[in-house]
N, C-alpha and C positions, 0 to 999 in steps of 0.2 A: 528484351533487355539483357544484356551481358552483365552478370555480376562480378566479372573478373577484368572487364575492359578498363583501361586507363581513363581516369576522370580528372577534369580540371579543378572542380570544387568540392565535389563529395570526396571526403577523405582528407581534406586540408583543414588547418586550424585557423578558419577565418574568424574575424571578430564577431563576437555575439551581437545580435541585432540590438538588443536593449542594454548592451554592457556600458556604452559611454554615458547614457542618461543615468543609470545606477551609480556608476563610478563619480559622476559629477553632482549627484543629488538632485538631478532633474526628474527623476522617476516620481510619479505621483500616485501614493497609496491612498486607500480609502479614507484614512483618517487625516490625510493632507487636504482633503476637499472641504472647503468651507463655502457655504452659501447663504445669502441674506434671507432671514426668516427661518433658518433651519432650526428644528428642535433636536433634543437628545433623549434617547430612550434607555430604559433599564428594565431589569427582570426581578420579580419577587418570586423566590424559589422555595420549594419544599424543604423543610428541616427534619423530616422523618424518611424512612425508607419505604414505608408502606402504611397506607391509612386512609380513611374516608375523610373528606373535607366537610367539616360541619358548618362552619361559618368564616366569612371573611369580613373583618372590621377595619375601619379606616380612622386612626386616631383624630379626633377633632382639633388637636393642636396645630395640624397642618391645614393650610388653606388649600382645599383640593379643588377649589374652582380654577386654580392656576394650572392644574395638572390635566393631562389626558389619561384616562384609566380604561384599560382594555382587559376583559376576561373572556373566558370561552363563550359567553353569551353574545359577544360582538362579532363572532367569526360568521361572515355571511354565507359561506359555503359549508363544505364538510369540515369538521374539526379533526383532520387526519393529515399527517405528512405522508407524502407518497414516496415509498422506497419500495421494496420488493413486496412486503406485506404491509398494508396500510393500518397498522395496529397502534401506531404512536400518535397521541393527540398533539395538535399544535399547542394547545394550553390544556392543562388538566382541569377537569370540571367537577367531578363528584368524588374521585379517588387519585392519590398519588401513588407511584410504583418504584420510585427511587428518590434519594436525596437529590436536590438542586433541580427537580422537575419544575418547569416554569408553570406558574399558576396566574399571576397578575403581570401586566406590563404598564409601565408608567412613562410618560414623556413631559418634558418641560423645556422651555426655551434656555434655561440656566442649568447646565449639567451639574453644577455644584449643589443645587438644591435636592438633586434626586437621591443623595446618599441618606439624608435625613428622612426623605420620604419613604424610602425602603424600609427603614426601621419603624415607621408609623403604620404599616399595614400588618395587622395581626391575624394570623390564620389558626383556627382551632381545629384539630384533627381527632379522629376516633383511631388510635393506633391499631394496626392489624399485624398478625404474625408475618416475619419476613424471612426470606431465604438469601444466603449470602455466598454460597459456595456451589461448585458442581455437585459435590457429594451430597449436600443437603437437598438440592434441586432434584437429582435422580432418585432419591428415596421416595419422593412424591407424598411425603407426609403432609406437607403444605402445597396446595396448588395455587400458583400465583400467575399462570400464563396458559391459556388454552384449558385443555382437559387433563394434561399430564406434564406441564412445564417444558415440553419437547418443541423447541422452535423448528428443528429440521434434523432429519437423520438420512444417511446413505448406507447402502450396502454395495461394496465393490468385490467381485469374486473372479478369480482366474484359477482354473484347475480345480483340485479337490484337496483342501488343506488337511482335512481330517485323515486322509489316507496316508499322510506323510509321517505321522508321529511314530508308528511302529518301527519304520525302517530307518529312523534318525540315529546317528552316532551320538549326538548330543541335542538337547533341547535347552535353549537359554531364554530366560525370562527377564523382563525389566520394566520399570515404570518411570517415567520421565515427566517433568511439569515445568511450565513457563509461566511467568507472571505478566501482568498488565504492563503497558508501556505507554507514555505519553509522547506525542509527536514532537513537541518542542520546536515548532516553526518559529522563526524570528518575530514574524508579525502575527498578532492575535487575530481572532475572528472579528470581522467588522462588515457592516452593511450600511448603505444609505437607501432610504425608500422614498418614493414619491407617488402620490395617488392623485388622479385626476378623473372626474366623473366621465369625461368623454374619451380620454386616452387610456385610462385604466392605471395599472401598477407598473412602475419602472423601478428597477433594482440595480444599484451599483454595489459591487462587493468583491471582497477577497475570497476567491472560491476557484474550484477546480472545474466544475461541470455545469456550465450555464444551463443546459437543457434539463438537468435533474431539478434545479431551482424552479425552472419554468413549469415543470410538471406539478410540483407541489403548490405553487401559486395558483395554477388553474384550478385545483380542487378547493384549496382553502377559501379562495375569493369567489368562486363559481363564476368566472368571467371567460369569455371566449379567447382563443389564442391571439386574436388580433389586438386585445387589449392587455396583452402582457409583454414585458420587455425585460430581458436581463443582460447586464454589461458587466463583464469582468474588469475590475480595475487591476493595477499593477499588484502582484501577490507575492508577499515575502514568505515563501515556503508553504508546504501543504502536507507532503508525505502520505496522502490519504485522509488526513484530518479535516480537509476542506472538500472532501467528495460528498459526504452525506449530511453533515451538520449545517452548512450554509442554508440548506432548504428550510430548515426550522427557523434560523435567525432572519432570513429574509421575509418569511411569513410574519414574524413578530414585528419587525420594522415596518412592513406594509400595513399591518393592522393599525399601528399607531399613526402612521401617515394618514390613512383613511379617516380615522376618527378625529385627528387633531386639525386636519386641513393644511398641515405644514409637511415639508420634507423633514424626515427623522433619520438621525444617524445613531446607530448602535455599535459601539465598540467595546468589547470586552477587555478588562485588565488581565493580567497574567493569572491572578488568583481565581478569577471567575472561569477563565478559559480552562485552566487545569482541572478545576472542580467539576465543571458542568459539561464538557464535551466529550466525545467518544474516545476510547483507548484501544490498544491492541488487545485482542481476546486472550486472557488466560487459558491455559490448556493442561490436559492431562493425557498422556498417550501410553498405552500398555502394549508391550511387545512379547510374543511367544514365537520363538523361531527354532525350526528344525534344520540342522546342518549335518553333512556327512563328515566322515573323519579328516577330509581335506579342507573343510571349510565352506564347501559349495552350499549355497542355500537351496533348501529342499521346500521349505514352507515358511510363510510369514503370515501370522495371525495377529492382526493389529486391532486395537480398540483406541479411537481418537474421541476425546470430549473437549468441547470449548465452552467458555462461559460467555454466553450472549448479552448478559445484562438484562435490563427490564423490558426491552422491546426488540423486535426482530432486526431492524435496521438492515445491514448487509450480512447478517450472520450465516444464512444459508450459502452464499458465495464464498464467503471465507472458509466455511467448513468444507464446501466442495474442493476448493484448491488444497486445503490441508489433507484431505482424503486422497486426492490424486498424487501428491507428492510424497505420501507417507511410506511408500516402499522404496524411495530413493532411486538412484540411477543404476539399478541392479537387475540382473536376470533372475527370475525364480519361477518355476513352474507352477507353484501353488501359492495363491495369495488370497487373503480374506481381510477386508477392511470394514469394520463396522464404526460408524462415526455419528456423533450426536451433538447438537448445540442445545444448551440447557439454559432456561431463563433464570436469572437471579434479580434481586432488588437492589441492583447497583447501577450506576450510570450506564446506558447502553454502550456496548462495545461495537467498534465499526471498522472501516477500512484503515489499513496501515501498511505501509510498504512491505511487500512480501505476501501479505493477503491470506495468511493461513499456512503458507509454506514455511516460514521461519519455525513455527511450532512443531510441525510434524518432521521437518528435516533434522531439528535438533535432536529429536527423539531417535530417528533411525541412525544417525551418525554417531550419537553416544552409544547406541546399542552395538553398532558394528565394532566399536572398540571393546566393548564387553564380551562380545563373542570371541574376538581375537584373544583376549585374556583367558577366557575358559580353555580355548583349544591350544594355546601357547603358540599362536601364529602371530607374526608382526601384522600390525593393523593395516599397514599399506599393502602387504601381500594379500591379505583377506579381501580388500576391496578390489584389487586387480583380477583375482580369481573370479569375481562375481560381476563385473561391469557389463552393462549392456553394450553391444556392438551393432553395427549397421546390419539390418536383416533380423534382429531379435525382436521380441515383443515385450512391451513393459506391462505394468500392472493392469492397464485397461485393455490389454491385447492390441495395443497400437503397434503396428509395424514401423520400426525405425528405418524409414526410407532415405533420410539425409545422413550425411557422415556423422559419426559418433566419434569424438576425438578424445575420450576420456583416457586412454593409456598415454596419449601424447601430452595431454594437460598434466597428468600425474608425473610423468617423467620430468617435465619442465619445472613443476613445482618443487620436486625433491631436489633437482640440480640447483635451482636459484636459491633456495633456502639453506642448502648444505644439510638436509634433513638427516641423512644417514650418519655422517660424521658428528653432528651435533647430538644425535640420540646417544652415540656411543660415548662422547665426551661427558654428557650430563649423568649418564649411568655410573662413570667412574668418579666424578666430582661430588655428587649429591650426598653420598653417605657421611662425609666429613664437614658438611656445611649446613649452616642454618638457612641458607638461601637455597631453596630447591629449584633447579630449572628444568623444563620440559619442553618438548615440541610435539604438536599434535596436527593431525590432518582431517579435513571434511571434503567429501566429494559429494556433488549434487548437481541437479538440473532444475530449470525453472521454465514452465510453459509460457509461451509469448501469446498475448491476445487473451480475449475472452474463452472461456471453457466451452467445449463441445459446440453446440448450436448457437452459442451466444453471439457470435459476430453475424451470423445470418439473421438472427432475430433483431439485432440493432439496425441491420440495413443501412449502414452508414453512407453518408454522401459528403463529398468534399470536391474542391476544385480550385480554380483560379479565374481571375478576370484581368483585364487591362484597362487602366483608367485613361482619361483623356489628357492627363498630365505626363503620360509616359512612363507609368509604373505598373509593374505586374503585381497584383495582390493575390496572396494565399488566402483562400475562403474555408476556414475551419472553425469549429466551436472548441477544438483542443487548446489548452491554455498553457501559458508560460508561467511557471512559479519558481523558476531558478534551474530547472533541469536541462533547458535548452531547446524547447519545443520550436520557438521562433526561428532560431538558427538553422536547426536541422531541416525543417520543412522548406525554408527559402533556399538553402543549399540544394536540396533535391529538385526544387523547381527551376532554379537557374541552370543546373546541370542539364536537365532534360530539354530546356528551351534553348540551351546554347548561348545564353547571354550572361551578362555580368551579375555577380552576387548582389551588387549595390542596386541593381535595377528591380530587385524583388523586394517587397515589404508584406507585412502581415495586416490583413484586415482586422479592424477591432473585434475582439470576442463578443459580439452584440448579436443577440437572437433575431434582431431586426435586419441584420446584415450577412450573416453567415449561416450555412446549412448546418444540420445536425450531424456531425462526423463522429458522434459517440463521445463517451467521457474520456477524460485524460487520466486513465488508470490501466491497470493489468499489463504494464509493458507493452502497450499496443500502438503508441504514437508513431515511432520510427517505422516499425514493421507494416502495420494495417494502414494508417493514415498516409505515412510516407509513400506507400505504394499507391494510393489514390491519387496523391498529388502528382507523382511520377507519370501515372496514366493520364491524368487530366492535362499535363503539360504536353505529353506526347500527341495527345488528341488534338490539342489546340494547333500544334505545328502541322499536323495532317490536314486540319481544316483550312488553315492559311494557305498550304500548298494547293489544295484543292480549289479554292474560291478566291484567293487573294494573290495569286502569282508569287508566292514565296518560292525561292529557288532551293535546290538541294544544299547549296552553301550559301550562307548569307552573313551579313554584318549586323551589328546591332541596330543601325540605322534603317536598314532593309526589313529587319523583324517588325520594328514599331511602325514603319510606313505600310506594311502589309496589314497591321493591325487596324490602322486608320482606314484603309481600303475596306476591310471586313466590316468595321463599325458603320461606315457609310451605307453599306450594302444591307447589313443584317441589324443594325440598331445597337448592339452591345457585343463587346468580345468576352465571351463567358464559355468556360469549359468545366463541366461538372461530371463526376464519375461516382457510381454506386459500388459498394463492396461486392467483390465476387470471390467465393472461397476457392482456394486451390483445389485442383482435381483430387479425388480420392479421399476427401475429408467426409467421413461417415460417422455419426455419433449416435448412439442409443441412450436417450435420456432415461429410459426406464430400467435398462440392464446396467447403466453406468459403464458401457463398453464402447471401444472404438477409438477414433482420433480425437483425443481430449484437446489437443492443441495442434495447430498447423506446424509449429516449429518449437524446439527447445533451445534454450541457452545453457551451456554446460561449464562446470568450473570445478577447480580443485584449489583449496585454501589451506595454508599452513601458518600456524601461530607458535610463536616462541614466548614462553611465559617465565616469570620468576616468582616464587611463592616464599614469602618471608614466614618461617615457622615460630617467630618470636612475636611479630606483630599481627599475624594472620591476615596479611594483605597479599593480593595477587596482582601482578602487573604485566601487561603485555609488552615484551621488549622488541618484537619484531613480527611483521605480518607480510605474507606472500600471497598475492591473488592472481591466479591464472585462470583466465576464462576464454570461452568462445562464444561469441555474441553475434555471429554472422559477420557482416562487413562493419568495420568501425568507420562511421560517417564523419566523425569529428574527433580526433584523438585527444584533444584536451578536455572536451566536455565529457568524453567516454571515461577517461581517467579520473576526472572529477566525481562522476558517478560512482565509480568503484570506491574511491577513497571515502566519500562521504557515507555510502552504505556500510563500509567496514567500521568506520567510527561510530555510526548508530548501533551496529552490531555488537561492538565492544561495550557500549553502554547497556544494552540489553542483556548482556552476559555478566557483567560485574558490577554495575553501578545503579541502574535506574529500578527503583522499587516503588510501586504505588502502595501506600499504607491507607487502610480503611479501618473505620471503627463504626459499628453499626450501619454500615453501608456508605458511610461518608468519608471521602478522601481527606486525611488529616495533614497531608504533607503537600498542599497545593500552592507552593511558592518555590522559587529557585534557590532559597536558602536551605530547604530540607528535601526537595526532590533532586537528588544528586545526579548529575550527568558528567560524563568525562569532559575535561578541559583540554586544551592543546597540549598541555604537559603530560596528559594521560594517554595521549594517542602516540603510538610508535611510528617509526619509519614504515610506510606502507608501499610495498613494491608491487606495482601492477604491470601484468603482461597479458597480451592479447594473442590468440591464435584465431585465424579467419577461416570460416567455412560458409560463404554467402549462401543466404536463402533466396532462391530464385523468385519467390513471390512476396518479399518484403522490399520496402523501399531502397532501391539500389543494393539490394542483398542483406539488408538489415534484420536482425531479430530484436527481441526486447533486451533492455540492459538495466533499467532503473530499479527493479525489485531484487534481481539476482544477488547483489552484493551484501544484502541484509540476511540472506538465507544460511550462509556459511560460517561467519565468524564465531558465533556462540558455541556451536559443537567443536570447532577447531580449537577454540581456547580451553574448554573443559577437557577436551581429550588431552591437550598439553598439560593441564593440571593433573590429570590422571597419570600421565607419564612422569611428571615431577615428583608426585607424592605417593603414587601407589593406592590413593584413596578414590573410590567411585563416587563422584558427585552426579547427581541426576536431576538438579533442579536449578533454574535461574530465575532472578539475578543470584549470583554466587557472591554474598557479602562477607566481610571478615567475621561475623558472628556464625556465619554457616561454616566457614572453614574451620573455625574453632571447634564447633559441634562435631563436624565431620572427623577431625582428628581425634577428638575425645572418644567418639564411637568406635573408631578404628582401634584404638588403643585397648578399649574395653573388650573388643573381640579378640585381639592378639594376646593379651595378658593371661587369660585363663588357659589359652593353649600352651603358652610358655610354661605355666606352672605344671 
């Protein structure tokens, strides 16, 4: 496959496969589905962060004979949700470990009767001491998880960090923290479940990963795979929030369906969804960095800590990616990263766009600006002096075999944003203005696909078939939830087959119909699954040429005629491929060294801000995003991914704060969980440089997570440039700006006296 050859369909802004149905309101989401005899389900949740369940009482004022009631005693298999570690119960039985933990399930044919029934279930607890922060957990005064509260830890080493301190011109230290973040997908979590004694459990739902749900159903219900079926319905956004959590909700709905004998629909409202589902992991990252007099990095000593919440969920893989991205896109001979995921008695934290990288990239990119300030070097120049280049090795000692365009990306970002001129202009104007303007930069990379040996472990399979109705179907379990999966994969197949885009359709994401092509996560769909679809399509062409007289050049009619001849001879027109790692990919899970990712996407982002020193508000006035993501398969969808990620990153930096009291989220509605509106989002200028990856679908790398990594550090670096104050924590709200300015004045005034 040539990644530079001219293509007909790949690279073109074709219409989205599902776009017309969404535009005209024909798309069917899970809550649109109504069926005769269907009941509705709800969840009774814990009201304390940690404690033993002493009793569950049902108020006699409610006619409970009308309801189906499910507790942990009704689970026919193991009472465990299957993620990386099976530590999370499907329903709490003897003890609760966080507020909003599910204890009792209720179902009724009239959903309006469920609200009164919820308040009529009374649970008596024996409260136990709880842990709410990373700092409390790592002290281990109270053990709430395992033997030491430690969900996972990693040690990454390159060179000898301790040998560098004595020769350093300067040693710069810093601590940086990030808060939790809610996904805020448009459509809340929702599932419909059906149980049949012969057929087993069938799930329809708003979800990202059908086979993840499948795995938990198998354990909770103790059923063979032949009696399990998971079907994704149209899904209104996910951002990682529907990677792990639907496994729990599907099991809940399935248990109610099994006991009631009816199909059961469970749809969360916004308050329940915000209060009970997973969030982005809060983090604390400490840096100690040795540099020479010219700003060259000599040693990076990094400590990463994330808050996993009450159960492990996906914390180990989030921590892994945070660890691997913590040293940034920089060359350094000596690196040590010690990382830990700590348990707390809060709602479990899980997958979220970026998957740990936004936390550690925020820290390294803020820290680079602080190093520049200490040395009196322009922060852009400091980065340029330390960029990785082709032939260098990164923190895991992975050799950069593919082109590294960081200098080119930086030059374009500076030119497009007018960085140098604006920095000089703001320096002249700020001393006499109450509105302080600044401009900041962040440079970063993001690994595409699963970490290390992850893709080999997944052993993903994908392919295509040709129906008797004259359509090619893409067979994958990867799902569409707004990001463009359906469009990209059908583009790739149409290109490889040499037929029209409209001749390709997606098979329903139904575990009875499609192979397990892996989860729709980790920026892997275009690169990994796209390559599988490309290979499967080319494989089919080769088969048709060998067995069905398809010529070297052929028309659409000749292609489908060859397919029918093949069907007559072979029975079905099907082409499947298994994942094959690119050559030279070697990863040591024990040493945490080697090729962490087959490819990286690279970026430089620039933010321009205005800080009002009267109202203590910060506003992003302009944003420039320059990235290299391999080949751009669909320019409109690619631009949309960047714009959406930047908007989400602006919320992460300046607006979105989870507030908890005794472990319970207190701002779980849109009136008090503040997100940026369209009025708060500046013009976002998006630019691509292309360096196609030969082992990705038509040269693609990952794109979906990258744009969330860079906005927060670029924005806070711009605020640092505008105000001269070092802010090291996000979200940065007006009260934080006020406190930062006040502390800065307290430091300056004694010196002035």
